[in-house]
C-alpha positions in Angstrom: 100.3 51.3 -222.5 100.6 49.8 -219.0 97.6 47.7 -217.8 96.8 45.9 -214.5 100.3 46.7 -213.1 101.5 47.9 -209.9 104.4 51.0 -210.3 106.6 52.1 -207.5 107.3 56.1 -208.2 109.5 57.9 -205.7 108.6 55.5 -203.0 104.8 55.8 -203.8 102.7 52.8 -205.2 99.9 53.3 -207.9 98.1 50.8 -209.8 96.9 51.1 -213.4 93.8 49.2 -214.4 92.9 47.3 -217.3 92.0 50.2 -219.3 95.6 51.9 -218.8 93.8 54.6 -216.2 95.4 55.2 -212.8 93.3 53.6 -210.0 91.6 56.3 -207.8 89.4 55.7 -204.7 88.3 52.1 -203.8 89.9 49.2 -205.9 89.4 45.6 -205.1 92.5 43.4 -206.2 92.7 39.5 -205.4 89.8 39.9 -202.4 91.9 42.5 -200.9 90.6 46.2 -200.8 92.9 49.2 -201.8 92.1 52.9 -201.5 93.8 55.6 -204.0 93.8 59.3 -203.3 93.1 61.9 -206.1 96.6 61.8 -207.4 96.7 58.1 -207.7 99.0 57.3 -204.8 97.8 54.2 -202.7 97.3 54.8 -199.0 99.6 52.3 -197.0 100.6 51.9 -193.2 98.3 54.5 -191.8 94.9 55.6 -190.6 92.8 57.4 -193.3 89.3 58.9 -193.2 86.7 58.4 -195.9 83.7 60.1 -195.4 82.7 59.8 -191.8 84.5 56.5 -191.2 88.4 55.8 -190.2 90.2 52.8 -192.2 93.7 51.4 -191.3 95.5 50.1 -194.4 98.2 47.8 -193.8 102.2 48.2 -195.0 101.2 46.5 -198.2 98.2 49.0 -198.9 95.5 46.3 -198.2 92.5 47.3 -196.0 92.8 46.1 -192.3 90.1 43.6 -191.2 89.0 42.2 -187.9 91.6 42.8 -184.7 94.6 44.6 -185.4 97.2 46.0 -182.8 98.5 49.6 -183.9 101.3 51.4 -181.8 100.4 49.3 -178.9 96.8 49.5 -178.9 94.1 47.3 -180.2 91.4 48.1 -182.4 88.7 46.3 -184.3 88.0 47.0 -187.9 84.5 45.8 -189.3 83.8 43.7 -192.1 83.8 46.8 -194.3 86.9 47.8 -193.1 85.6 50.9 -190.9 87.2 51.2 -187.4 84.6 50.0 -184.7 84.3 52.7 -181.7 81.5 53.1 -178.8 80.5 49.7 -178.8 81.6 45.9 -177.5 83.5 43.3 -179.9 84.0 40.0 -178.7 83.6 40.9 -174.8 86.0 44.2 -175.4 84.8 47.6 -174.9 86.2 49.8 -177.5 86.3 53.7 -176.5 85.2 56.7 -178.7 88.7 56.7 -180.5 88.0 52.7 -181.3 90.9 51.7 -179.1 90.1 48.7 -176.7 89.4 49.8 -173.3 91.3 47.3 -170.9 
């Protein structure tokens, strides 16, 4: 049985927990948060909406935090990983799409 292990299948990453069950939903590993969709595939290198919040997941699958430049625009990801929007952070105004308005 596979336990506590990352598996790459067809260029997609999956994680099998201590119980041998494939991870789904949120999972914290080594102080990083990851998200796995219903088929167990890890989300990475993209924006993903969970509930009414938007999150960005880095290329290694870890949830982004703080300031992050994505496709030439700057965004701020809150302590819970959700994208800040319609607010001011560190003196920078963020629009409804979350991007810094220069």
